[in-house]
C-alpha positions as CSV (number, residue, x, y, z in Angstrom):
1,M,-9.9,-95.2,-82.1
2,L,-9.7,-91.8,-83.8
3,T,-6.5,-90.6,-85.4
4,T,-5.3,-87.7,-87.6
5,L,-3.8,-88.9,-90.8
6,N,-0.6,-87.2,-91.8
7,T,-1.3,-87.1,-95.5
8,S,-3.4,-85.4,-98.1
9,Y,-6.4,-86.9,-100.0
10,S,-5.3,-89.4,-102.6
11,D,-8.9,-89.9,-103.6
12,T,-10.4,-86.5,-104.0
13,S,-14.0,-87.5,-104.8
14,A,-16.5,-90.3,-104.5
15,A,-16.1,-91.0,-108.2
16,D,-12.4,-91.7,-107.7
17,L,-13.0,-94.7,-105.5
18,A,-12.5,-98.3,-106.9
19,W,-13.1,-101.6,-105.3
20,A,-10.9,-104.7,-105.4
21,L,-11.1,-108.1,-103.6
22,G,-7.9,-110.1,-103.0
23,R,-5.3,-107.3,-103.3
24,E,-2.0,-107.6,-101.4
25,P,-1.8,-105.3,-98.2
26,L,-1.1,-101.7,-99.2
27,P,0.9,-99.3,-97.0
28,A,-1.4,-98.1,-94.2
29,L,-1.4,-94.9,-92.2
30,A,-3.3,-96.6,-89.3
31,T,-4.4,-100.0,-88.4
32,L,-6.5,-101.7,-85.9
33,D,-6.1,-105.5,-85.3
34,L,-9.1,-107.4,-84.0
35,E,-10.0,-111.0,-83.3
36,L,-13.8,-111.6,-83.4
37,F,-14.5,-115.2,-82.3
38,G,-11.6,-116.8,-84.1
39,T,-11.5,-114.6,-87.1
40,K,-8.6,-112.2,-87.4
41,L,-9.4,-108.9,-88.9
42,Q,-7.2,-105.9,-89.6
43,L,-8.9,-102.5,-90.3
44,R,-6.4,-100.4,-92.4
45,L,-6.7,-96.7,-93.2
46,L,-4.8,-95.8,-96.5
47,G,-4.0,-92.3,-97.8
48,A,-6.5,-93.4,-100.6
49,S,-9.2,-94.7,-98.3
50,H,-9.4,-98.2,-96.7
51,Q,-8.5,-101.8,-96.8
52,V,-9.7,-104.7,-94.6
53,L,-7.7,-108.0,-94.2
54,V,-9.6,-111.0,-93.0
55,E,-8.1,-114.3,-91.9
56,G,-10.2,-117.3,-90.8
57,E,-9.4,-120.9,-90.1
58,R,-9.0,-121.9,-93.8
59,V,-9.7,-118.6,-95.7
60,T,-8.1,-115.2,-96.1
61,C,-9.7,-112.3,-97.9
62,S,-8.9,-108.6,-98.5
63,E,-11.1,-105.9,-99.6
64,T,-9.7,-102.5,-100.8
65,V,-11.9,-99.5,-101.5
66,A,-9.6,-96.7,-102.5
67,C,-8.2,-94.7,-105.4
68,I,-6.2,-97.4,-107.1
69,P,-4.0,-96.3,-109.9
70,G,-4.7,-98.3,-113.1
71,S,-7.9,-99.8,-111.7
72,R,-10.7,-100.5,-114.1
73,T,-13.1,-101.7,-111.3
74,P,-15.2,-98.7,-110.1
75,L,-17.0,-98.8,-106.9
76,P,-19.9,-101.3,-107.4
77,L,-23.4,-100.9,-105.9
78,G,-23.2,-104.5,-104.9
79,V,-21.1,-107.6,-105.2
80,A,-21.6,-111.3,-104.1
81,K,-18.9,-113.8,-104.5
82,R,-17.6,-117.1,-103.1
83,V,-14.1,-116.8,-101.4
84,G,-13.0,-120.3,-100.6
85,D,-15.6,-121.7,-98.1
86,W,-16.9,-118.2,-97.4
87,E,-19.6,-116.0,-98.9
88,Y,-18.6,-112.4,-99.5
89,E,-21.1,-109.7,-99.9
90,F,-20.4,-105.9,-100.5
91,A,-22.8,-103.0,-101.0
92,A,-22.0,-99.3,-101.5
93,R,-24.0,-96.1,-101.8
94,V,-23.2,-92.5,-102.2
95,E,-25.2,-89.9,-100.1
96,A,-25.5,-86.3,-101.2
97,L,-25.8,-84.0,-98.2
98,T,-26.3,-80.3,-97.7
99,P,-23.4,-78.6,-95.8
100,G,-25.4,-78.5,-92.4
101,S,-26.5,-82.1,-92.8
102,F,-23.1,-83.2,-93.7
103,A,-21.4,-81.6,-90.7
104,G,-24.0,-83.2,-88.4
105,R,-23.7,-86.7,-90.0
106,A,-19.8,-86.5,-89.9
107,Q,-19.9,-85.6,-86.2
108,E,-22.3,-88.5,-85.5
109,L,-20.2,-91.0,-87.5
110,L,-16.9,-90.0,-85.9
111,A,-18.2,-90.1,-82.4
112,L,-19.8,-93.5,-83.1
113,V,-16.6,-95.1,-84.7
114,S,-14.0,-93.4,-82.4
115,E,-15.7,-94.6,-79.2
116,H,-16.3,-98.2,-80.4
117,P,-13.8,-100.8,-79.4
118,H,-13.9,-102.3,-83.0
119,G,-13.8,-99.0,-84.8
120,L,-11.1,-97.0,-86.5
121,A,-11.4,-93.4,-87.9
122,G,-8.9,-91.2,-89.6
123,V,-9.4,-87.5,-90.1
124,F,-7.4,-85.9,-93.1
125,P,-5.8,-82.5,-92.8
126,G,-7.7,-79.4,-93.9
127,S,-11.2,-80.2,-92.7
128,P,-12.6,-81.9,-89.5
129,Y,-15.1,-83.6,-91.8
130,A,-12.8,-85.1,-94.3
131,F,-12.4,-88.7,-92.9
132,T,-12.5,-92.4,-93.5
133,A,-14.0,-94.6,-90.9
134,L,-14.4,-98.4,-90.3
135,L,-16.5,-100.3,-87.8
136,A,-16.5,-104.1,-87.5
137,H,-18.6,-106.6,-85.6
138,R,-19.5,-110.4,-85.7
139,H,-23.1,-111.6,-86.1
140,E,-24.2,-115.2,-86.4
141,G,-20.7,-116.6,-87.2
142,Q,-20.0,-113.9,-89.9
143,V,-17.8,-110.8,-89.8
144,H,-19.4,-107.6,-90.8
145,W,-17.9,-104.2,-91.3
146,R,-19.1,-100.8,-92.5
147,T,-17.1,-98.0,-93.8
148,W,-17.7,-94.3,-94.5
149,H,-15.6,-92.0,-96.8
150,A,-16.4,-88.3,-96.4
151,Y,-15.9,-85.6,-99.1
152,P,-17.0,-82.4,-97.5
153,Q,-16.0,-80.3,-100.5
154,D,-18.7,-82.2,-102.6
155,G,-21.1,-82.9,-99.7
156,Q,-20.8,-86.6,-100.5
157,L,-20.6,-89.5,-98.0
158,V,-19.8,-92.9,-99.4
159,A,-21.0,-95.7,-97.2
160,T,-20.2,-99.4,-97.6
161,R,-21.4,-102.5,-95.9
162,T,-19.6,-105.9,-96.1
163,R,-20.4,-109.3,-94.8
164,V,-18.0,-112.3,-95.1
165,G,-18.2,-115.7,-93.5
166,A,-19.5,-119.3,-93.8
167,R,-22.8,-119.6,-95.5
168,V,-25.9,-118.9,-93.3
169,P,-28.5,-121.7,-94.0
170,A,-31.9,-120.5,-95.3
171,A,-34.6,-120.4,-92.7
172,Q,-36.8,-123.5,-92.6
173,S,-40.4,-123.0,-93.5
174,C,-43.3,-124.9,-91.8
């Protein structure tokens, strides 16, 4: 699903993004409710980026990546935590792209997410390449999602990847 967000940027650069686990739901400009094999998931576009709410049988979890006033937790490269009976893993990276590469990558991502039944993308006013996009799926009993936060004025694309769910047993060796 693709939507135009009726707001201006609250996070104006990749450096403004912060990460938080366990925050209460923030006001959303657009949402997508999903149920992936018994796990409820709500993808949320904020004026300041994204929030994902996850509810399983005995565990709830929220991830927020946004410009959070007063937050002292910058966007980490990686996080691994236990949340109740679940494992939570998060990774982020910032890509620096040339203007031509940025436009092409933005078009690819917006097409991928907007056409996917588990995707939500919001374009901010002022540039067709200023967007936040989320895409969820379930794999081997765990919920996964990826997000992209685009900053065309700086040629930066912040990509995150999250996995949450019951612990996957290690492979047995012979």
